[in-house]
N, C-alpha and C positions, 0 to 999 in steps of 0.2 A: 556609461555605455548603453547603446540601444540594445535591449532584449528583443528577442526573436517574436514575442507576441504583443509588442506594444503597438496600441491603436485598435487591438481587437477587444470588442465588447462581447462578455459571456454572461448569460443569465443563469445562475445556479438554483435549481428548485430541489433541494435534496435534504436529507436526513442523515443521522447516524455519523459512520466514518468512510464508507465507500464512496458516497458522492462528495463530500466536503474535501476528502483527500484529492480527488481529481482536481477540484476547483483550486485547491492549495498549490498543486504543481502548475496549473495554467497560470496562476497570479504569479508565481516565482519566475516563469517566464515572460512576464510582463503584461499580461492581459489585465484588463479591467474587468474584474470578476463582482457581479452584483447578486448578492444572495437575496432572494425574495423570500420574506418570512412572514407568517401569520401575526396577526394582532397579539402583542404579548410576547412574541418570539417563538422560534421553533424549540422542541422540547429539549434538544441536545445542546442548546445555548447554554443551558443551566447547569450542565454536567462541567463545570468551569475549566478544569484542568485540561481537558481535551479539546473543547471549544477554543479555548484560548491560543492553542497551537494550530489547529488545522484550519481556522479563519483568519489567520494573519494576512494583512494586505488586501482585505476583500472590503466591499461595501455593502452595509445593510439597509435594505428596503423593506417596510412593513406595509403589506396590503390585505385587505379583507377580500379574498376571493369569492366569498359568498354573497357580495353584493355586484350590481350591474357595473357600478362606478369602478369597483376594484377590479372587475375582470376587464373593463375598458382600459384601465391603466397598464395592466399585464399586458394587453394587446399592443398598446403604444410602445412598451419596453421591446417586446419581441420584434415589432418592426424595425427597431432601431440596432438590434442584436446581430452578431455574426454567428454565435453559438448559443444554443440552449441545450442544457442537459438535466437529467433527474434520475432519481432511484426510487420513484414512486411507482405503484403498480399500474398497469394498463388502464385498469377501469377507473381508478382514481384520476388518471389524467385525462380520460374521456370526460368524466363529470365536470372537471375543471375547464375544458376546452383547451387542453394542452397536450392532446395527441398529436402525432406527426402530422396527419392531414390537416388539422386546424391551425397548426403551427405554419406549416409550409404555406398555406394559403394567404398567411400575413407576410411572409417573407420567403419567396421561393428558393432563394440561394442559401438558406440558413442551414448550419451543420447542427443536426439534432442528434442528441445522444441519449440513450436510455441504459441504465444499469439495473440487471434483473438479478433475482436469487437463481432461477432455474433456466432461463432461456425463454424463447418464444413460444415453443411448441411442447406438446406432451401433457400428460395429467398433472404436471406439477406447475405448468407454466403460471398460474394465476395465485398459486400459495405464495405467503410472505417467505422471504429468504433472509437467513442470517448466516455469517460466516461459520460458526460451529456447526450448523446443520448442512449447508450447502457445500461447503469446502472440506471441513474436516471429516464429518460423520459420512456423508455419501460420497464423497471424493476419494475415500480410501485412506486418507493420511492418519486419522484417528486410531485405526486398527493396525495398518501396517508399519507405523512408526513406534509402536508399542513392543514391550517384551512380551513374551509368551504369557497367556491368561490375563492381560490386561488391556486397556485401551489409554490413549493420551487424553490428557485433560487440556483442551486446546487453549491457547493464549488468545484472548478476544483481540479483534481488530486486524491481525496479520493478513488474513485472506482479503478483508475489505480494501486494505492499502495496496495490495498486489492488484486487485481488480479496479480501484481507482486509478492507479498508475497506468494500467492497460488503456483505459478509457481516455485519459489525457492524450495518451500517444495516438490513439486512432482520431480524436477529434482534431489534433494538430495535423495529422496526414490528410484528413479531409479538409482542412483550410488550404493545404498546399494543393490539392486537386481542384478546389474551388478558384484558386488563383490562375490556374492553367485552363481550367475549362468554363468557369462561369456558373458552375453548376454546384448545389448543395448535396448534402448527404444525410442519410439516416443510419445511425450506428447502435447496434445493439451489443451490449458484453453481459456477462453473467458471472455470478460467484461459482457456479457449478462448471460452466464451461472453462474458467480459469483453473479449477480443480483438475479437470480431465488434461488439460494442456500441460499443466506443471507435473503431472504424474506419468508424463510419457516414458520415463525410463522403465517404471514398473509395468506399464501397460505392453511395452515390448518384451520385457523379461517374462511376464506371465505367459506369453504366447511361446516362449522357449522352455517353459516348465521350470524358471527360476524364480522361486517363492521368496517374499520378502524376509530379510534376515532378522529374526526376532530373539535370537539367543546368541550371545557373543562367543559362548564355548562352543556352539554349533555352527559357527561362520563358515561360508562357502570357501573363504581363503583367510588365512591368518595375516596377509599382507594388506587386508582392508578390513580394520577391526579397531576397537577401542581397548585401552589398556590403563590400568591404575598404576599411577606412580605414587611415591610417597607423599605428595602434596595435592594429589587430584588426578583425573582421567587426561588421557592424551587420544588423539585419534591419529592413526597411522595408514598410510597408503604408499605401497611400492610398486611402481608403474611397470617395471620390465625386469629382465635378468640382470642387466648392468647395474641398475639402481639396487637390486637386492644383493649383488654381489659386494658393492661397496658398504651397503648398510650392514651385511653380515660381518665384513671385517671390523667395522666400528663397534659391533655389540658381541664380537669373539663367538659368532655362530658356527657350530660344526658344519663345514661344508661337505664333509663326506656323508653326513646324515641329510643335509639339506642341500643339495648340489645346485639346485634352481628354484625359481619362483614356483615351479609346478608342484614342488615337493610341499609346499605350504598350502596347497589346495585340495579340495575333495576329501578323501578319506585321511590325507595327511595333515588335514587343517588342525583337528582337535589337539593332536600332539604339538604341533607347531605353536598354537594358542597357548598352552601350557608353558612351553619353553619361553616364549615372549613375556607371559606373565611374571615368571620368576625373574627374568633379566630386568624388567621395568620397575619390579616390586623394590629394587634396591637403588632406584634412580629418582630424582626430582623431574618434574615436567621440562625444567630448563636444561637439565643435564641431557635428557633425551634429545630434545631440540638441537643442542650443540652438537651431539654426536650424529645425529641423522641427517640434518638440513645439508650439510657440505657433502653427503653422499647423494644427494638429489631426490630424498624422501620427502613425501609430503606429511607434515608432522605438525600438530598445533594443540596445545592445550584446550580443554573443553571448558570454555568461559561460561560464566553466568552473565546475566544483563547487567548486574551491578559491577562485575569485572569489566565489561565492554564500557561502562561509562567512565571508568578510570583509565582507559586505553589511550595511550598518547598518540597512537597511530590515527585513531578517530579524531582526535583534537588537531592533530597537525593537517589533516586533510579537511578540517572545518565540517566534519560529518556531524560533530556535536559541538554545541557552545551554550553559553550561560544567557538566560533571557529572564526578564522581570515581567511577572504577570501584570497585566494592564487594567483588570476591572474585576468586579465581584468580590465575594467576601475574602478572597485570597490576593488582592490587588496589593502590588509591591512585593510579593514573596518571588524569590529567584527560584528558577528551574533550570536543569540540564535539558535542552531540547535538540531535536535533530533537525537537519536541513534536508531540502530537496537533493536527492542523489545525483546530481549533475553540475557540471560547471561549464560556463560559456567563455571561451577566449581566456581560460586560466582563472577566472573569477569565481569564487565560491559564495557563500553565504555568511553573514556575521550579525551581530546584535544590531548593527545600523540598517542593514537590508531586510531583516525580519521585522517587518511592521508589526505595530500592535493590532489587537482585534478591534473590530468597529463596535461602538455601542450600539444597542438596540435602536434601529430605525434613525441612525446617524445620517444617512445618506438620503433618506426618502425624498426630501424637499429638493435638494440639488440634482438628483437624479431624474425626478419627474419633471423639474424645469427643463432639463436637456432634452426631453420628449414633447415640450410644447405647453405644458400646464402653466397657468397664469396664477398670481398669488391668490386671487379671489376664489377660484376653483379649488386651490389646494386647501385654503382655510375651511371652505363648505366640506369638503371631503374629510378633512379631520374632524370637524364637528360632527358629522354624521357617522364617523366610526368606519368609513372605507378605507382610510389610511392611518397610520402612526407615525409620529415625528419623534425626533431624537429625545432620549431618555438616558440619563447617565446615572443609573442606580448603582 
């Protein structure tokens, strides 16, 4: 099956997770994604478990950007590219001649993307950005999602992946625009901007005087809360009075005391939370779901990551599958890995479509040949340290 981005050449000049996650999605959509690495490889390559997943299906080219010959090789690659993206800071890109103006002068219709920590403007624009700082800490999540008197310890990589996914969508839209107009685009996304966008519900609520719920016993509504069953926690949400009436019948709740959903809210919430605590303390999570789902309630056990990894729904939809690591000290070990969260014409991703990660510099020679380099030039560039060729360590 022809994938939507087949025939598109992408140059990825990125580190860590946010940039490579974008390239991973573009690769899954069929693009030729060329990762340009320094001699010896980018630092995140050696964090094998993560690199092995995020860089599957890509090509590795090693160029010494500190040499004139290396910079010229990069310029030739950019002239051949449809897309360039990076998560390096602006000043670093300017030093390397990879700022938008320089790249645009080489290929006027290029789609150029930058992923930053803080956005383009303001006092933080030139500061390094990491997802625990830009997204979790300053974006409000670390504080607002925690119980009273604490803050959340953020899971690394989550915000990076969100933002990388956003950049992939923007780049794809810009390619569609280029097909219609013949013009390229400059796109900037940021970790902090993603945090603000995803915190939309709380931004609106803050202006309505509705503070984040930080204590389940002081919930604004007992119908939107968490409860402990005999085998773990569940989340419960009752949308309207009709749903509440059915749920109340299923749970034998006194309708004279709680005639409508409004009785579970505001000043009535603490007593209602106490009642539901008593009810659910004698039920398993499965029993709660069996009673409430037919009533139209939203109810689900609060799973952990290891629970999710065993979830048959995730496997049935090919959100998860087993994959064998392809290189490094853990080569040959099997992992449960995640697929790109999308399907084209009903097709998902499997072991066969989840290509292996490239060896360091595996594609330096064939990619540079594709932009006009001859064997004698390549041999001389390798001898002088301007490029690195395939290594299978």
